[in-house]
C-alpha positions as CSV (number, residue, x, y, z in Angstrom):
1,M,13.1,26.5,-0.5
2,D,12.4,22.9,-2.3
3,L,11.1,20.7,0.4
4,G,11.5,17.5,-2.5
5,L,7.7,16.6,-2.4
6,K,7.0,16.8,-6.1
7,N,6.0,13.7,-7.5
8,K,5.8,12.0,-4.5
9,R,2.6,10.1,-3.0
10,A,0.8,10.5,0.5
11,L,-2.2,9.2,2.1
12,V,-3.2,10.7,4.9
13,T,-6.0,9.7,7.4
14,G,-8.8,11.6,9.0
15,A,-7.8,14.2,6.0
16,S,-11.3,15.6,5.1
17,R,-11.1,18.8,7.7
18,G,-8.9,19.6,10.4
19,L,-4.8,19.3,10.8
20,G,-5.2,16.2,8.3
21,Y,-7.2,18.7,5.6
22,A,-4.6,21.1,6.0
23,T,-1.3,18.8,5.5
24,A,-3.1,17.3,2.5
25,R,-3.4,20.3,0.6
26,L,-0.7,21.9,1.5
27,L,1.6,18.4,0.4
28,A,-0.9,18.8,-2.8
29,A,0.3,22.6,-2.9
30,E,4.1,21.3,-2.7
31,G,3.3,18.9,-6.1
32,C,2.7,15.4,-3.8
33,A,-0.2,13.3,-4.6
34,V,-2.5,13.1,-1.9
35,A,-5.2,10.2,-0.9
36,I,-7.7,11.4,0.5
37,N,-9.6,9.7,3.8
38,S,-12.3,9.9,5.5
39,R,-15.0,7.5,6.8
40,N,-17.3,9.0,5.1
41,L,-16.8,9.0,1.3
42,E,-18.9,11.6,0.4
43,G,-16.7,13.8,3.2
44,A,-13.2,12.4,1.8
45,Q,-14.0,12.6,-1.9
46,G,-15.0,16.3,-1.5
47,A,-12.1,17.4,0.1
48,A,-10.1,15.7,-2.7
49,D,-12.0,17.5,-5.0
50,R,-11.7,21.4,-3.1
51,I,-7.7,20.2,-2.6
52,A,-7.5,19.2,-6.2
53,A,-9.6,22.5,-7.6
54,E,-6.9,24.6,-5.6
55,T,-4.1,23.3,-6.5
56,G,-3.9,21.3,-9.5
57,T,-2.6,18.2,-8.3
58,R,-4.0,14.6,-8.3
59,S,-5.5,14.4,-4.9
60,I,-8.3,11.2,-4.3
61,G,-10.8,10.0,-1.3
62,L,-11.1,7.0,0.2
63,A,-13.3,5.6,2.8
64,A,-12.1,3.5,5.8
65,D,-13.3,3.4,9.3
66,V,-9.4,3.0,10.8
67,S,-10.8,2.1,14.1
68,D,-11.9,-1.5,12.1
69,P,-9.2,-3.7,12.4
70,S,-10.6,-4.9,8.8
71,A,-9.8,-1.3,7.6
72,P,-6.1,-0.3,7.9
73,G,-4.7,-2.8,5.6
74,R,-7.0,-2.1,2.4
75,L,-7.1,1.9,2.4
76,V,-3.4,1.5,2.3
77,G,-3.8,-0.8,-0.2
78,S,-5.8,1.1,-2.3
79,A,-3.9,4.1,-2.4
80,A,-0.6,2.6,-3.1
81,S,-2.5,1.2,-6.0
82,A,-4.0,4.3,-7.1
83,L,-1.0,6.2,-6.3
84,G,1.2,4.0,-8.2
85,G,3.3,3.1,-4.6
86,L,3.6,5.3,-1.1
87,D,6.2,7.2,0.1
88,I,4.8,9.2,2.8
89,L,2.1,8.0,5.9
90,I,0.7,10.4,7.8
91,L,-1.6,8.9,10.9
92,N,-4.5,10.9,12.2
93,A,-7.6,9.9,13.6
94,G,-10.7,11.6,16.0
95,G,-9.6,11.5,19.6
96,P,-11.6,9.7,21.9
97,P,-13.9,10.5,24.6
98,S,-13.4,13.8,27.1
99,G,-14.7,12.7,30.6
100,P,-12.9,12.1,34.3
101,F,-11.4,8.8,34.4
102,E,-14.3,6.9,36.8
103,S,-16.5,7.4,33.9
104,F,-15.2,5.0,31.5
105,D,-15.4,1.8,31.3
106,D,-13.0,-1.3,29.8
107,A,-14.8,-1.1,25.9
108,T,-14.7,2.7,25.9
109,W,-10.6,2.4,26.7
110,Q,-10.6,-0.3,24.3
111,E,-12.7,1.8,22.4
112,A,-10.0,4.0,22.8
113,V,-7.1,1.8,22.3
114,E,-8.4,0.8,19.1
115,I,-9.0,4.1,17.2
116,T,-5.9,6.0,18.8
117,L,-3.0,3.2,18.6
118,L,-4.0,0.2,17.2
119,S,-4.9,1.7,14.3
120,K,-1.7,3.3,13.8
121,V,0.3,0.0,14.4
122,R,-2.1,-1.8,12.2
123,L,-1.6,0.9,9.3
124,V,2.2,1.4,9.8
125,R,1.9,-2.7,9.4
126,A,-0.1,-2.5,5.8
127,A,2.1,0.7,4.4
128,L,5.9,-0.9,5.5
129,P,6.0,-2.9,2.0
130,F,4.8,0.0,-0.6
131,L,7.4,2.2,1.8
132,R,10.5,-0.1,1.5
133,H,9.8,0.8,-2.1
134,S,10.5,5.0,-2.1
135,E,13.6,6.4,-1.7
136,A,11.7,9.2,1.1
137,A,9.8,7.0,3.3
138,S,8.5,8.9,6.0
139,V,5.6,8.6,9.0
140,L,4.0,10.6,10.7
141,A,1.7,11.1,13.6
142,I,-0.3,13.3,15.2
143,T,-0.2,13.1,19.0
144,S,-0.8,16.3,21.1
145,Y,1.3,18.1,23.5
146,A,-0.6,16.3,25.9
147,V,1.9,13.2,26.2
148,K,4.2,15.5,27.7
149,Q,1.4,17.7,29.7
150,P,-1.5,16.2,30.4
151,I,-4.2,18.1,29.7
152,P,-7.8,17.5,32.6
153,N,-10.7,15.6,31.6
154,L,-8.8,14.1,28.7
155,V,-7.2,11.0,30.6
156,L,-7.9,8.5,27.6
157,S,-5.7,10.5,25.3
158,N,-3.3,11.5,27.4
159,S,-2.6,8.0,28.8
160,I,-2.9,6.6,24.9
161,R,-1.6,9.4,23.2
162,A,1.6,8.8,25.0
163,A,1.6,5.5,23.5
164,V,1.9,6.8,20.2
165,T,4.7,8.3,20.4
166,G,6.6,6.0,22.2
167,L,6.1,3.5,18.7
168,M,7.6,5.9,16.7
169,K,10.6,6.7,18.5
170,S,10.6,2.7,18.4
171,L,10.4,2.5,14.8
172,A,12.6,5.0,14.3
173,L,15.4,3.1,15.7
174,E,13.8,-0.2,14.7
175,L,13.1,1.0,10.8
176,G,16.0,3.6,10.6
177,A,19.0,1.9,8.8
178,E,16.3,1.1,6.2
179,G,15.6,4.6,5.1
180,I,12.1,5.5,6.6
181,R,11.7,7.7,9.1
182,F,9.1,8.8,11.6
183,N,8.5,11.5,13.6
184,A,5.5,12.4,15.0
185,I,4.0,16.4,16.3
186,L,2.2,17.2,19.6
187,P,0.1,19.6,18.7
188,A,-1.3,22.0,21.3
189,W,-4.6,23.8,20.9
190,T,-6.1,24.6,17.3
191,E,-8.7,26.1,15.7
192,T,-10.7,22.6,14.3
193,E,-14.2,21.4,14.6
194,R,-13.1,19.2,17.6
195,F,-11.1,22.1,19.4
196,V,-14.6,23.6,19.6
197,E,-16.7,20.4,20.8
198,L,-14.1,19.8,23.7
199,L,-14.1,23.6,24.6
200,E,-18.1,23.3,24.6
201,A,-18.2,20.3,26.6
202,R,-15.4,22.1,29.1
203,A,-17.9,25.1,29.0
204,E,-21.1,23.5,29.8
205,R,-19.2,21.4,32.9
206,N,-17.4,24.5,34.3
207,G,-21.1,26.8,33.6
208,T,-19.3,29.1,31.1
209,S,-19.6,30.5,27.7
210,L,-17.7,28.8,24.7
211,E,-15.7,32.1,24.6
212,D,-14.9,32.0,27.5
213,E,-13.5,29.3,27.1
214,I,-11.3,29.7,24.2
215,A,-10.2,33.2,25.7
216,K,-8.8,31.0,28.7
217,Q,-7.3,28.8,26.3
218,S,-5.8,31.0,23.7
219,A,-4.2,33.2,27.6
220,E,-1.8,30.0,27.9
221,S,-0.1,30.8,25.0
222,V,2.8,33.3,24.8
223,F,1.2,34.4,21.5
224,G,-2.4,34.7,23.5
225,R,-4.1,33.1,20.9
226,M,-5.0,29.4,19.1
227,A,-3.4,27.8,16.2
228,H,-3.9,28.3,13.3
229,P,-4.6,24.5,11.1
230,E,-1.5,26.2,8.5
231,E,0.6,26.6,11.3
232,F,0.3,23.3,11.9
233,A,0.8,22.0,8.1
234,N,3.8,23.9,7.4
235,A,5.6,21.7,10.2
236,A,4.3,18.4,9.3
237,V,4.6,19.0,6.0
238,F,8.3,20.1,6.5
239,L,9.0,16.6,8.8
240,V,7.2,14.6,5.9
241,S,9.4,15.8,3.0
242,P,12.8,15.3,1.9
243,A,14.0,18.5,2.8
244,A,14.0,16.8,6.3
245,S,15.8,13.5,5.7
246,Y,17.9,13.4,8.2
247,I,15.2,14.1,11.1
248,T,13.8,11.3,12.4
249,G,12.5,9.9,16.2
250,V,11.0,13.3,16.4
251,M,8.6,13.9,19.3
252,L,7.9,18.0,17.7
253,T,5.9,20.0,20.1
254,V,3.9,22.8,17.8
255,D,2.2,24.4,20.4
256,G,2.6,27.9,20.5
257,G,4.4,27.8,23.7
258,M,1.5,26.5,26.0
259,Y,3.5,23.6,27.2
260,K,6.2,24.7,30.1
261,G,7.9,21.9,30.4
262,T,11.9,22.1,29.1
263,F,11.7,19.2,27.5
């Protein structure tokens, strides 16, 4: 199936590793030029170089900390300038810290809001002038299945990621008439560096081992295992592609059956 991504242009934030990297890599494999963002230029450029060498598609690295209010505008402008425009924006960032409700003060909540929600608001705002010139404009937010089924000890993520899904749905309704699509993917536990960090913290809290916690979490899936980043990327790349041109406002759970609800 031709996804129609050849010669499209995408900016993927938080893409030097994990879900962002897997998604950028598959976009490039489909012929889409990609701008890889990370807070660290060495990490961003290293990821871009690996993708370009593997796929033969143009890939550039751009450093920016999207939690800095002044960074999203510069980042989007740099990506659009380097790529000659922008068709696709994928919103990804590291999650806020784990911990119980009473362990977080106002400053920690504000930091979590900045990186998880406001960074996406600012990136979309900066990207809209470029997306309006695209015939295949698409925005995808990477959130978490926690917005449907809260994860213990992740009160910051559970709360603020829910606001991101509300933002995506609202923008899908508001800007659909302009041909700009907005969707979100709600992944469950996937084999990434952040997954290891969270389960290591859980193991320390429970007095168990990382291997014990991986086995316990894997059992929540009907497949008895975690997702691979490439499995997430398959869904993400389809959703942002012209092949999904009539899909907008969707909150797609990619979870291997870990979410037990009906809707």
